[in-house]
VOROLUM-270243 format. One record per atom (N, C-alpha, C): x negated, y negated, z. Coordinates in steps of 0.1 Angstrom, whole numbers, padded with zeros to 4 digits, always signed. Last residue first. Layout:
XYZ ...
This chain:
-0773-1144+0997 -0781-1154+0991 -0783-1155+0977 -0743-1157+1023 -0751-1150+1008 -0759-1156+1004 -0732-1170+1039 -0744-1162+1044 -0749-1157+1032 -0709-1180+1034 -0718-1195+1033 -0735-1185+1039 -0693-1163+1031 -0701-1164+1018 -0710-1177+1022 -0695-1134+1054 -0696-1146+1054 -0704-1157+1041 -0688-1104+1043 -0700-1114+1046 -0692-1130+1045 -0662-1083+1054 -0670-1089+1042 -0677-1099+1049 -0663-1049+1060 -0661-1063+1066 -0669-1072+1060 -0658-1028+1041 -0645-1030+1054 -0645-1040+1061 -0656-1042+1007 -0663-1038+1019 -0652-1042+1027 -0646-1029+0972 -0642-1035+0988 -0646-1031+0998 -0665-1020+0947 -0658-1011+0959 -0656-1027+0965 -0672-1030+0911 -0673-1034+0927 -0662-1028+0942 -0652-1021+0889 -0665-1014+0894 -0676-1016+0909 -0629-1034+0883 -0628-1018+0890 -0643-1013+0899 -0636-1057+0871 -0638-1057+0887 -0637-1047+0891 -0662-1063+0848 -0655-1051+0852 -0652-1051+0865 -0664-1088+0850 -0667-1080+0839 -0661-1070+0840 -0661-1117+0868 -0655-1108+0864 -0652-1096+0852 -0691-1130+0881 -0679-1129+0872 -0675-1115+0869 -0696-1137+0909 -0702-1127+0903 -0690-1128+0890 -0711-1176+0912 -0699-1168+0918 -0698-1153+0903 -0737-1186+0925 -0731-1185+0917 -0720-1177+0915 -0740-1201+0960 -0742-1192+0952 -0733-1193+0939 -0733-1234+0972 -0730-1222+0969 -0736-1212+0958 -0765-1247+0986 -0756-1248+0974 -0747-1235+0976 -0784-1246+1005 -0774-1256+1009 -0767-1255+0998 -0787-1209+1014 -0793-1220+1002 -0783-1232+1009 -0795-1205+1051 -0790-1201+1040 -0789-1209+1030 -0827-1194+1063 -0813-1204+1067 -0806-1206+1049 -0847-1171+1079 -0845-1176+1064 -0828-1186+1068 -0851-1166+1116 -0844-1160+1101 -0843-1170+1090 -0875-1178+1135 -0862-1179+1131 -0862-1177+1113 -0902-1176+1140 -0893-1167+1149 -0876-1168+1148 -0912-1204+1135 -0915-1198+1140 -0904-1189+1145 -0890-1228+1114 -0897-1223+1130 -0900-1209+1131 -0895-1228+1082 -0888-1227+1092 -0897-1228+1107 -0913-1234+1060 -0907-1248+1071 -0903-1239+1082 -0914-1206+1047 -0922-1217+1053 -0924-1228+1064 -0887-1209+1037 -0895-1201+1044 -0903-1201+1052 -0894-1225+1018 -0882-1229+1027 -0883-1219+1039 -0912-1217+1001 -0912-1230+1009 -0902-1232+1020 -0895-1194+0991 -0906-1190+0999 -0913-1205+1010 -0875-1203+0978 -0870-1195+0992 -0885-1199+0995 -0887-1217+0959 -0884-1231+0967 -0880-1216+0977 -0890-1198+0940 -0911-1207+0949 -0901-1213+0954 -0876-1187+0934 -0883-1182+0944 -0897-1189+0952 -0864-1209+0920 -0862-1207+0926 -0864-1193+0939 -0884-1203+0900 -0884-1217+0906 -0876-1215+0916 -0876-1175+0891 -0893-1184+0897 -0888-1195+0904 -0842-1182+0888 -0859-1174+0885 -0869-1179+0894 -0815-1189+0889 -0824-1195+0896 -0839-1192+0891 -0789-1180+0877 -0797-1174+0897 -0810-1185+0900 -0787-1186+0858 -0778-1198+0869 -0786-1195+0882 -0794-1164+0842 -0798-1180+0841 -0793-1186+0857 -0777-1146+0852 -0788-1144+0852 -0800-1155+0854 -0751-1154+0840 -0755-1152+0856 -0767-1153+0861 -0754-1158+0816 -0755-1171+0825 -0758-1167+0841 -0754-1131+0811 -0768-1139+0804 -0769-1152+0813 -0734-1123+0818 -0744-1117+0822 -0757-1125+0821 -0721-1130+0793 -0716-1134+0806 -0723-1130+0816 -0734-1116+0772 -0732-1135+0774 -0726-1133+0790 -0727-1090+0778 -0739-1094+0783 -0740-1108+0775 -0697-1091+0776 -0702-1088+0788 -0717-1094+0789 -0693-1098+0742 -0696-1106+0754 -0698-1107+0772 -0714-1075+0734 -0723-1088+0734 -0708-1099+0744 -0692-1059+0738 -0706-1058+0748 -0714-1065+0748 -0670-1068+0726 -0671-1068+0737 -0678-1063+0748 -0669-1061+0698 -0679-1075+0706 -0674-1076+0719 -0689-1034+0686 -0675-1044+0693 -0682-1048+0700 -0707-1032+0667 -0697-1033+0660 -0684-1037+0668 -0733-1026+0682 -0732-1036+0670 -0719-1044+0668 -0721-1001+0697 -0728-1014+0703 -0729-1030+0694 -0709-0985+0676 -0708-0991+0686 -0710-1001+0693 -0743-0976+0666 -0734-0987+0660 -0721-0993+0665 -0755-0964+0688 -0758-0980+0683 -0748-0989+0672 -0741-0941+0689 -0743-0954+0702 -0743-0968+0694 -0749-0932+0664 -0731-0935+0666 -0729-0946+0674 -0778-0933+0668 -0767-0940+0656 -0758-0944+0654 -0774-0913+0686 -0784-0926+0690 -0779-0936+0679 -0765-0892+0675 -0759-0896+0686 -0768-0907+0684 -0790-0886+0647 -0775-0891+0649 -0769-0896+0659 -0813-0881+0666 -0809-0894+0648 -0795-0897+0653 -0804-0875+0698 -0808-0871+0683 -0804-0881+0674 -0807-0873+0733 -0812-0878+0721 -0813-0872+0704 -0795-0853+0751 -0787-0854+0742 -0791-0862+0730 -0823-0854+0766 -0815-0842+0767 -0802-0841+0752 -0819-0879+0776 -0826-0884+0770 -0820-0865+0761 -0782-0891+0778 -0792-0891+0787 -0803-0881+0776 -0772-0930+0773 -0773-0912+0771 -0785-0906+0776 -0747-0955+0778 -0757-0945+0783 -0759-0934+0779 -0742-0991+0767 -0740-0975+0770 -0754-0966+0770 -0732-1023+0777 -0737-1011+0773 -0732-1001+0772 -0720-1041+0799 -0730-1048+0789 -0737-1036+0776 -0698-1036+0813 -0697-1030+0796 -0704-1039+0793 -0702-1028+0840 -0700-1040+0839 -0699-1044+0820 -0710-1002+0836 -0701-1007+0844 -0698-1017+0839 -0734-0997+0824 -0722-0995+0818 -0709-0997+0825 -0753-1009+0839 -0749-1014+0829 -0738-1012+0821 -0749-0990+0866 -0743-1000+0868 -0740-1012+0850 -0759-0967+0853 -0749-0971+0857 -0742-0983+0860 -0783-0976+0849 -0778-0974+0837 -0761-0973+0841 -0795-0981+0870 -0792-0992+0865 -0783-0989+0852 -0793-0954+0881 -0784-0962+0888 -0786-0976+0884 -0810-0941+0862 -0799-0933+0861 -0785-0945+0868 -0834-0954+0877 -0828-0960+0861 -0815-0951+0863 -0853-0954+0897 -0837-0961+0899 -0834-0960+0883 -0866-0921+0881 -0864-0931+0897 -0851-0935+0898 -0860-0916+0846 -0860-0914+0861 -0858-0927+0872 -0849-0921+0821 -0865-0915+0821 -0865-0908+0838 -0822-0930+0802 -0828-0931+0819 -0838-0922+0815 -0817-0950+0780 -0819-0934+0782 -0827-0936+0794 -0792-0972+0774 -0801-0973+0785 -0800-0955+0783 -0789-1002+0754 -0787-0982+0752 -0796-0980+0758 -0774-1032+0755 -0783-1021+0754 -0781-1006+0753 -0770-1067+0740 -0765-1055+0746 -0775-1041+0746 -0788-1096+0758 -0789-1087+0746 -0779-1074+0752 -0793-1121+0769 -0778-1114+0768 -0777-1107+0755 -0815-1123+0783 -0814-1133+0765 -0799-1127+0765 -0813-1117+0804 -0812-1128+0808 -0812-1131+0790 -0808-1085+0797 -0792-1094+0803 -0798-1109+0803 -0832-1079+0796 -0822-1079+0784 -0811-1085+0786 -0847-1086+0816 -0849-1095+0808 -0838-1091+0797 -0834-1065+0834 -0830-1078+0836 -0837-1087+0825 -0843-1043+0815 -0827-1044+0814 -0823-1062+0826 -0870-1044+0825 -0864-1041+0810 -0846-1049+0808 -0871-1043+0852 -0876-1052+0849 -0872-1056+0836 -0856-1017+0854 -0849-1029+0863 -0853-1041+0858 -0857-0992+0831 -0861-1001+0843 -0855-1012+0845 -0841-0982+0812 -0834-0982+0819 -0843-0992+0833 -0855-0974+0786 -0853-0968+0796 -0847-0968+0810 -0835-0986+0762 -0847-0992+0768 -0845-0977+0779 -0824-1008+0731 -0831-0994+0734 -0838-0993+0749 -0810-1036+0720 -0824-1030+0727 -0821-1011+0736 -0800-1060+0700 -0798-1044+0706 -0810-1042+0711 -0808-1079+0686 -0792-1080+0686 -0792-1067+0690 -0828-1105+0698 -0822-1089+0692 -0808-1088+0694 -0845-1125+0702 -0843-1127+0686 -0835-1112+0686 -0853-1121+0727 -0848-1134+0720 -0842-1135+0709 -0868-1098+0727 -0856-1097+0733 -0848-1112+0725 -0894-1109+0719 -0886-1102+0709 -0871-1101+0711 -0896-1123+0740 -0899-1130+0729 -0889-1122+0717 -0897-1104+0759 -0893-1115+0759 -0888-1123+0750 -0923-1089+0747 -0909-1080+0752 -0895-1096+0751 -0940-1087+0724 -0938-1094+0740 -0926-1094+0733 -0957-1044+0731 -0947-1060+0724 -0946-1073+0732 -0976-1017+0724 -0969-1030+0730 -0967-1042+0728 -0981-1003+0707 -0984-0998+0721 -0973-1005+0730 -0957-1007+0677 -0967-1008+0685 -0966-1006+0699 -0943-1001+0646 -0941-0997+0660 -0956-1003+0663 -0915-1013+0628 -0926-1022+0631 -0930-1013+0650 -0895-1002+0598 -0900-1003+0616 -0916-1005+0619 -0887-1007+0573 -0890-1014+0582 -0891-1014+0597 -0899-0980+0564 -0907-0993+0560 -0902-1002+0570 -0903-0956+0581 -0893-0963+0576 -0898-0976+0573 -0935-0939+0589 -0920-0943+0593 -0914-0955+0581 -0952-0909+0592 -0950-0918+0586 -0931-0924+0591 -0962-0904+0629 -0961-0904+0618 -0957-0910+0611 -0968-0909+0656 -0953-0906+0650 -0953-0903+0634 -0992-0912+0662 -0989-0901+0664 -0971-0897+0656 -1001-0934+0651 -0999-0930+0649 -0998-0915+0648 -0987-0949+0683 -0983-0952+0672 -0985-0940+0659 -0996-0931+0710 -1001-0940+0699 -0991-0937+0688 -0977-0936+0737 -0980-0928+0728 -0986-0937+0719 -0970-0950+0760 -0983-0944+0762 -0986-0935+0746 -0960-0977+0743 -0962-0975+0753 -0975-0965+0753 -0940-0982+0717 -0947-0966+0720 -0953-0963+0733 -0917-1001+0707 -0926-1003+0717 -0929-0987+0719 -0906-1010+0677 -0906-1001+0682 -0920-1002+0695 -0880-1029+0655 -0889-1031+0663 -0896-1018+0678 -0869-1026+0630 -0872-1022+0638 -0882-1022+0647 -0855-1056+0605 -0864-1054+0614 -0864-1047+0628 -0825-1052+0605 -0835-1058+0596 -0851-1052+0597 -0804-1020+0605 -0814-1032+0615 -0823-1035+0604 -0798-0991+0599 -0789-1001+0610 -0793-1016+0608 -0813-0975+0593 -0805-0980+0582 -0797-0993+0589 -0835-0977+0619 -0837-0979+0608 -0827-0984+0593 -0822-0960+0639 -0822-0975+0642 -0824-0982+0626 -0828-0936+0631 -0816-0940+0643 -0815-0953+0637 -0860-0934+0634 -0847-0932+0629 -0833-0933+0621 -0860-0945+0655 -0866-0952+0646 -0858-0950+0637 -0857-0925+0674 -0848-0940+0676 -0851-0951+0664 -0871-0906+0668 -0852-0908+0667 -0848-0917+0665 -0891-0911+0673 -0891-0913+0657 -0874-0907+0658 -0895-0912+0700 -0895-0923+0694 -0892-0921+0681 -0890-0883+0706 -0879-0892+0710 -0881-0903+0706 -0912-0871+0699 -0899-0869+0696 -0893-0881+0695 -0937-0888+0711 -0934-0887+0698 -0920-0886+0692 -0933-0898+0745 -0936-0887+0735 -0928-0891+0723 -0927-0909+0764 -0917-0911+0761 -0920-0898+0752 -0941-0909+0802 -0942-0908+0784 -0936-0903+0776 -0929-0940+0818 -0928-0923+0816 -0935-0920+0802 -0947-0967+0819 -0947-0959+0832 -0943-0943+0827 -0936-0981+0800 -0951-0976+0804 -0956-0968+0811 -0908-0983+0783 -0915-0987+0791 -0929-0984+0790 -0892-0973+0758 -0891-0965+0773 -0900-0972+0779 -0876-0995+0735 -0888-0993+0745 -0883-0984+0752 -0865-1010+0705 -0868-1004+0714 -0878-0999+0718 -0845-1030+0688 -0857-1033+0696 -0855-1021+0709 -0837-1047+0661 -0832-1035+0669 -0843-1033+0675 -0824-1077+0646 -0837-1072+0652 -0826-1055+0663 -0806-1079+0613 -0807-1082+0634 -0819-1072+0633 -0833-1098+0604 -0826-1096+0611 -0813-1089+0607 -0871-1098+0611 -0862-1098+0597 -0845-1095+0610 -0900-1113+0618 -0889-1103+0617 -0873-1107+0613 -0916-1130+0614 -0919-1119+0598 -0909-1112+0602 -0925-1144+0633 -0915-1153+0625 -0912-1142+0615 -0941-1122+0648 -0927-1128+0654 -0919-1132+0647 -0962-1103+0646 -0959-1112+0636 -0944-1115+0641 -0993-1105+0669 -0976-1098+0666 -0964-1108+0651 -1016-1117+0673 -1013-1103+0666 -0997-1103+0657 -1015-1131+0692 -1013-1138+0677 -1011-1131+0668 -0995-1134+0716 -0997-1121+0712 -1002-1127+0695 -0995-1158+0749 -0990-1149+0733 -0996-1136+0729 -0990-1150+0783 -1001-1150+0772 -0995-1150+0756 -0958-1162+0793 -0967-1151+0790 -0981-1154+0783 -0938-1188+0813 -0949-1184+0801 -0958-1171+0799 -0911-1161+0832 -0921-1177+0826 -0934-1172+0815 -0888-1147+0851 -0892-1148+0835 -0902-1161+0832 -0872-1134+0867 -0881-1142+0871 -0894-1141+0856 -0837-1132+0876 -0851-1127+0865 -0864-1135+0868 -0823-1140+0905 -0824-1138+0892 -0838-1133+0889 -0828-1138+0933 -0829-1153+0923 -0829-1147+0910 -0810-1136+0959 -0809-1123+0944 -0811-1136+0938 -0824-1126+0987 -0823-1138+0981 -0820-1135+0964 -0815-1114+1021 -0819-1112+1007 -0810-1123+0999 -0804-1122+1047 -0822-1121+1041 -0827-1119+1029 -0777-1128+1046 -0786-1138+1041 -0801-1138+1041 -0769-1092+1033 -0773-1106+1045 -0786-1119+1037 -0749-1075+1014 -0764-1079+1018 -0763-1091+1021 -0725-1068+1005 -0730-1063+1014 -0743-1067+1020 -0722-1079+0984 -0714-1085+0993 -0715-1077+1005 -0731-1062+0964 -0738-1075+0967 -0728-1079+0977 -0728-1035+0953 -0721-1042+0964 -0727-1053+0970 -0752-1043+0923 -0738-1037+0928 -0738-1037+0947 -0764-1072+0909 -0764-1059+0919 -0753-1057+0925 -0754-1087+0887 -0756-1073+0885 -0761-1065+0896 -0744-1114+0902 -0732-1105+0895 -0741-1093+0890 -0770-1122+0915 -0761-1116+0922 -0745-1108+0913 -0794-1114+0892 -0787-1119+0900 -0776-1118+0903 -0831-1100+0905 -0819-1102+0896 -0806-1109+0903 -0853-1100+0927 -0852-1102+0913 -0841-1101+0896 -0849-1107+0956 -0847-1096+0949 -0845-1104+0932 -0868-1116+0984 -0865-1119+0971 -0859-1107+0963 -0862-1114+1023 -0864-1104+1007 -0863-1112+0998 -0875-1120+1049 -0875-1126+1037 -0867-1121+1020 -0875-1102+1066 -0871-1118+1069 -0862-1123+1058 -0878-1076+1049 -0885-1085+1057 -0877-1099+1055 -0881-1036+1040 -0878-1049+1039 -0884-1062+1048 -0890-1012+1016 -0900-1022+1028 -0887-1036+1028 -0887-0996+0997 -0877-1004+1005 -0877-1010+1017 -0897-0972+0995 -0895-0978+0980 -0886-0991+0990 -0900-0955+1014 -0914-0969+1014 -0909-0974+0999 -0886-0943+1039 -0878-0951+1026 -0891-0964+1023 -0899-0930+1061 -0896-0926+1048 -0897-0935+1039 -0895-0950+1079 -0906-0940+1080 -0907-0929+1070 -0904-0983+1077 -0896-0969+1070 -0904-0959+1075 -0918-1001+1106 -0914-0997+1091 -0911-0990+1089 -0916-1007+1129 -0909-1012+1122 -0901-1010+1109 -0956-1003+1134 -0939-1006+1144 -0927-1013+1132 -0979-0999+1132 -0966-0995+1115 -0957-0998+1124 -1008-1010+1134 -0996-1012+1140 -0988-1012+1119 -1033-0984+1129 -1026-0997+1127 -1015-1002+1129 -1039-0953+1133 -1052-0970+1128 -1048-0980+1133 -1022-0940+1136 -1035-0940+1148 -1039-0953+1144 -1004-0946+1115 -0997-0948+1131 -1012-0951+1139 -1020-0939+1096 -1019-0953+1094 -1010-0957+1113 -1022-0906+1098 -1037-0922+1098 -1030-0935+1103 -0997-0905+1094 -1003-0902+1111 -1013-0911+1109 -0994-0910+1070 -0986-0917+1082 -0991-0917+1094 -1009-0891+1055 -1016-0900+1062 -1010-0912+1065 -0997-0865+1067 -1012-0867+1070 -1015-0883+1070 -0974-0868+1054 -0973-0867+1063 -0988-0871+1071 -0982-0867+1023 -0977-0875+1032 -0976-0883+1048 -0997-0845+1026 -1005-0853+1019 -0999-0864+1022 -0972-0824+1027 -0984-0825+1038 -0991-0838+1035 -0958-0834+1005 -0955-0837+1016 -0964-0839+1028 -0978-0825+0984 -0973-0842+0985 -0969-0840+0999 -0976-0797+0989 -0987-0803+0990 -0985-0822+0993 -0950-0792+0981 -0957-0788+0997 -0967-0794+0997 -0931-0796+0964 -0939-0800+0968 -0943-0802+0978 -0901-0784+0973 -0909-0778+0959 -0928-0781+0957 -0900-0800+0996 -0906-0784+0994 -0905-0778+0983 -0896-0826+0984 -0909-0817+0994 -0905-0806+0994 -0876-0816+0974 -0884-0817+0961 -0897-0818+0967 -0859-0818+0995 -0857-0803+0983 -0866-0805+0972 -0860-0838+0998 -0862-0828+1010 -0865-0820+1001 -0846-0854+0981 -0857-0861+0988 -0866-0846+0996 -0819-0849+0987 -0828-0845+0970 -0841-0846+0972 -0813-0851+1007 -0815-0837+1009 -0819-0838+0990 -0827-0881+1019 -0819-0871+1014 -0822-0861+1012 -0840-0907+1028 -0840-0899+1033 -0827-0890+1027 -0852-0930+1002 -0844-0924+1015 -0844-0912+1013 -0861-0934+0972 -0871-0923+0987 -0864-0929+0998 -0841-0947+0956 -0847-0932+0957 -0857-0930+0965 -0815-0962+0979 -0831-0963+0976 -0836-0949+0969 -0783-0963+0972 -0795-0962+0976 -0804-0961+0972 -0759-0987+0979 -0770-0988+0969 -0784-0979+0974 -0749-0978+1005 -0743-0977+0991 -0750-0977+0976 -0771-0982+1020 -0761-0974+1023 -0755-0974+1009 -0791-1005+1005 -0790-1001+1013 -0777-0985+1012 -0817-1024+0982 -0809-1016+0985 -0803-1015+0998 -0818-1046+0950 -0818-1047+0965 -0810-1027+0971 -0833-1031+0921 -0824-1032+0931 -0820-1033+0944 -0868-1039+0920 -0858-1029+0918 -0844-1037+0918 -0885-1061+0930 -0882-1061+0911 -0871-1046+0906 -0884-1075+0958 -0876-1065+0951 -0876-1065+0935 -0907-1083+0978 -0909-1086+0966 -0902-1072+0961 -0903-1097+1013 -0908-1087+1003 -0904-1091+0993 -0926-1115+1036 -0920-1117+1024 -0918-1108+1015 -0938-1129+1067 -0937-1115+1049 -0928-1118+1046 -0963-1142+1087 -0950-1140+1088 -0951-1131+1067 -0985-1122+1107 -0991-1133+1094 -0968-1132+1089 -1006-1109+1125 -0991-1114+1130 -0986-1125+1122 -1016-1088+1113 -1024-1101+1113 -1014-1109+1122 -1003-1065+1115 -1016-1064+1117 -1023-1080+1123 -0985-1075+1097 -0980-1068+1112 -0993-1069+1120 -0993-1076+1075 -0988-1087+1078 -0986-1085+1097 -1004-1049+1067 -1016-1058+1071 -1004-1075+1080 -0978-1036+1065 -0992-1029+1076 -1000-1044+1078 -0970-1047+1045 -0964-1048+1053 -0971-1046+1063 -0989-1035+1025 -0993-1051+1026 -0983-1058+1038 -0990-1011+1024 -1005-1016+1031 -0999-1032+1035 -0966-1007+1007 -0968-1003+1026 -0979-1012+1029 -0947-1017+0992 -0966-1016+0987 -0965-1016+1007 -0923-1017+0977 -0932-1002+0980 -0945-1005+0985 -0920-1046+0974 -0912-1036+0988 -0915-1024+0985 -0952-1063+0977 -0941-1058+0971 -0931-1050+0981 -0953-1094+0995 -0957-1082+0991 -0948-1074+0984 -0964-1122+1010 -0955-1119+0999 -0958-1104+0995 -0972-1138+1035 -0977-1124+1031 -0963-1120+1021 -0983-1169+1049 -0971-1161+1044 -0978-1149+1038 -1010-1182+1052 -0997-1184+1058 -0983-1177+1058 -1038-1165+1052 -1024-1168+1050 -1008-1176+1056 -1070-1164+1056 -1058-1167+1068 -1049-1172+1058 -1090-1153+1045 -1084-1161+1033 -1074-1168+1046 -1101-1137+1063 -1109-1144+1061 -1099-1155+1051 -1078-1117+1068 -1087-1123+1080 -1098-1137+1077 -1081-1108+1039 -1071-1112+1047 -1073-1126+1060 -1105-1094+1041 -1101-1101+1028 -1092-1109+1038 -1097-1072+1056 -1110-1081+1062 -1107-1095+1053 -1073-1059+1050 -1075-1066+1059 -1089-1079+1062 -1085-1050+1028 -1074-1054+1026 -1076-1068+1033 -1103-1031+1038 -1107-1040+1025 -1101-1052+1026 -1086-1014+1051 -1099-1020+1059 -1102-1030+1050 -1064-1004+1034 -1062-1015+1044 -1077-1025+1050 -1072-0988+1016 -1073-0998+1009 -1069-1008+1026 -1062-0961+1027 -1080-0963+1021 -1077-0981+1020 -1042-0959+1033 -1052-0956+1044 -1063-0962+1045 -1025-0964+1010 -1025-0976+1023 -1039-0970+1034 -1024-0943+0994 -1035-0957+0993 -1037-0967+1001 -1013-0928+1009 -1028-0925+1008 -1035-0935+1002 -0986-0941+1009 -0995-0937+1022 -1005-0936+1019 -0987-0937+0983 -0983-0953+0985 -0994-0949+1000 -0986-0912+0974 -0995-0919+0967 -0997-0932+0972 -0963-0899+0983 -0976-0896+0989 -0988-0906+0986 -0944-0913+0973 -0946-0922+0987 -0959-0915+0989 -0950-0903+0945 -0949-0918+0950 -0952-0920+0961 -0940-0876+0953 -0954-0883+0944 -0958-0892+0950 -0912-0884+0956 -0918-0879+0966 -0934-0876+0967 -0900-0896+0935 -0903-0901+0948 -0912-0897+0958 -0925-0897+0906 -0909-0886+0912 -0912-0892+0925 -0946-0892+0878 -0939-0905+0891 -0924-0900+0895 -0958-0860+0883 -0950-0869+0874 -0948-0877+0890 -0986-0878+0889 -0979-0872+0882 -0971-0857+0885 -0994-0914+0899 -0989-0902+0907 -0986-0892+0895 -1019-0929+0887 -1008-0933+0892 -1003-0915+0893 -1049-0938+0901 -1041-0930+0894 -1027-0935+0897 -1064-0972+0908 -1056-0961+0912 -1048-0950+0903 -1088-0990+0895 -1074-0987+0890 -1067-0974+0901 -1113-0993+0918 -1107-0999+0907 -1097-0994+0906 -1123-0995+0945 -1123-0982+0940 -1114-0981+0928 -1109-1021+0963 -1119-1017+0961 -1116-1003+0953 -1088-1046+0946 -1085-1035+0954 -1103-1026+0955 -1100-1082+0943 -1094-1069+0937 -1097-1058+0948 -1085-1109+0943 -1094-1101+0945 -1084-1087+0950 -1081-1144+0924 -1078-1126+0923 -1090-1117+0934 -1061-1171+0928 -1073-1161+0934 -1071-1145+0936 -1033-1178+0904 -1044-1176+0914 -1057-1167+0911 -1035-1192+0879 -1042-1201+0888 -1040-1197+0903 -1024-1172+0861 -1015-1180+0870 -1019-1188+0875 -1044-1156+0852 -1039-1170+0840 -1029-1177+0850 -1053-1139+0866 -1059-1152+0868 -1051-1161+0860 -1030-1124+0860 -1030-1128+0873 -1039-1141+0873 -1041-1113+0834 -1033-1123+0837 -1025-1123+0848 -1072-1100+0847 -1071-1110+0839 -1053-1121+0836 -1061-1080+0863 -1067-1093+0867 -1068-1105+0861 -1055-1053+0863 -1039-1068+0861 -1048-1080+0862 -1072-1036+0866 -1064-1039+0853 -1058-1049+0848 -1080-1036+0894 -1086-1041+0875 -1078-1043+0864 -1052-1044+0908 -1063-1036+0907 -1069-1044+0894 -1048-1073+0935 -1046-1065+0927 -1055-1052+0922 -1043-1097+0959 -1048-1081+0961 -1040-1076+0944 -1043-1129+0956 -1033-1119+0948 -1045-1107+0947 -1037-1165+0963 -1044-1154+0964 -1037-1143+0959 -1027-1199+0963 -1023-1187+0960 -1035-1173+0958 -1027-1229+0979 -1037-1219+0976 -1028-1206+0978 -0997-1249+0959 -1003-1245+0974 -1017-1232+0966 -0991-1270+0945 -1002-1270+0949 -1004-1262+0962 -0972-1264+0924 -0969-1268+0939 -0977-1269+0944 -0988-1243+0912 -0983-1258+0904 -0982-1265+0912 -0985-1223+0926 -0995-1226+0921 -0999-1240+0917 -0959-1218+0921 -0967-1226+0936 -0978-1227+0938 -0960-1210+0899 -0951-1220+0904 -0958-1224+0917 -0976-1185+0897 -0981-1203+0892 -0972-1210+0900 -0966-1170+0915 -0973-1173+0915 -0977-1185+0909 -0933-1169+0898 -0936-1172+0910 -0948-1176+0915 -0947-1155+0874 -0944-1168+0874 -0940-1175+0888 -0957-1128+0883 -0964-1138+0882 -0961-1153+0881 -0934-1114+0891 -0942-1121+0907 -0953-1137+0897 -0928-1097+0871 -0922-1104+0879 -0925-1119+0889 -0952-1079+0874 -0945-1088+0861 -0939-1102+0869 -0948-1060+0889 -0961-1074+0888 -0959-1084+0881 -0936-1043+0883 -0934-1048+0899 -0946-1062+0896 -0942-1031+0863 -0928-1034+0861 -0926-1046+0879 -0967-1020+0861 -0964-1034+0852 -0954-1044+0858 -0982-1011+0885 -0969-1011+0883 -0965-1027+0876 -1001-1012+0916 -1005-1012+0903 -0994-1012+0893 -0986-1034+0943 -0987-1021+0937 -0990-1025+0918 -0996-1064+0965 -0987-1057+0952 -0992-1042+0946 -0995-1093+0975 -1000-1077+0973 -0994-1070+0968 -1003-1123+0981 -0995-1116+0969 -1003-1106+0973 -1003-1154+1000 -1009-1141+0997 -0995-1129+0993 -1008-1190+1000 -0997-1178+1000 -1005-1165+0995 -1013-1213+1019 -1017-1204+1015 -1012-1193+1015 -0997-1248+1017 -0998-1237+1024 -1008-1227+1013 -1004-1284+1018 -0997-1269+1010 -0999-1262+1022 -0974-1303+1033 -0986-1297+1035 -0983-1286+1026 -0948-1312+1032 -0963-1324+1028 -0977-1313+1026 -0933-1299+1043 -0932-1300+1027 -0945-1306+1025 -0949-1281+1068 -0941-1291+1062 -0947-1292+1048 -0949-1250+1084 -0956-1254+1071 -0949-1263+1067 -0949-1241+1114 -0942-1242+1106 -0949-1251+1093 -0976-1228+1127 -0972-1232+1128 -0962-1236+1115 -0982-1192+1150 -0977-1200+1133 -0975-1212+1135 -1010-1175+1163 -0996-1185+1163 -0996-1191+1154 -1015-1145+1158 -1022-1158+1156 -1008-1165+1159 -1006-1116+1178 -1006-1122+1166 -1007-1134+1167 -1025-1089+1194 -1015-1106+1194 -1017-1111+1187 -1018-1056+1197 -1027-1066+1192 -1015-1079+1191 -1023-1041+1228 -1016-1045+1217 -1020-1051+1211 
């Protein structure tokens, strides 16, 4: 049995060493960057294990970057729960020896890992170091089910992809034999919890928020300064600005993106179209008021936007709610249908299936969102809640509070009462049988 090294509580007068470990996806890395920068600003030593694709933006936070061996890992194709689980387990087996070597030299006081970063959780157990989990999704439980939970759907997917299922089981067996994996979920790799769980949304937007205990801190969207893109004509955008993006993971394809452009062009001053994996040239001729780029400075564009068409990625929707922009969600997979349901339930937007997307259907929904003031009112209410949650500074506060606690003690509740959930759509939140004491809410 491995003996964990003894940890002393970190006092407010002493800087700590904080190690971030993450998976190679923009939506999981972006919210952590302002947190890392804030901890560096507070004179802590911050290290960040990542793949080469993210090195430059992480170095800009002031953190010391440690690259995973082997270059940028390939994303599972298709990116569905069973293939993602297999990739995470296999990657853990491959990365852990090098990661552990780095961390033994770094000697972190705490490890902050993504809620899907299995190797980060295993490393913390191996080294006996306190860990915090970073949720860039909703927080999950029985009422808010994780996509990787044990379910009939997951079993059916495993039967349909036997090689992925076998690869997952093989990698988990290797992890079990070589490393300390006690207490880690056997299946639910998108929901790896720790005594401190940082959730990058507000209590107002989190479904069934009253079910979660004090280990969950709903810190709100983590939005900080990002490197400016001098090539993007932000000052040249004409109101109303209408923005469409289906993210960088799922390949939207030219047909879907052309439908958005054609639908929005008659309604907007400038239509900004982020094409992600699709080359803008593949869209062919577009209306004169459509600006198509692979990547755009999303927070800055949302600050100007009157409407946002999105795939429903948690990061994108959080940023839209932070800006108070009504959204039209076109879910592509993963947890996006759940996000779409939350958006529509709170009255801050509408949703449409990809199969139902046409120029006419999108234009009709966009007209509703622009013409009915109730959507903007609901989004404005959520804007207040998202901002009052605290963001990256609150997340840094929680990490410091976690460091100061005596070893073995759970995080204490915040000293100030958190903002109440705005009553945008009271019928959406189902009462629970056993309410949590308000003083224990994160």
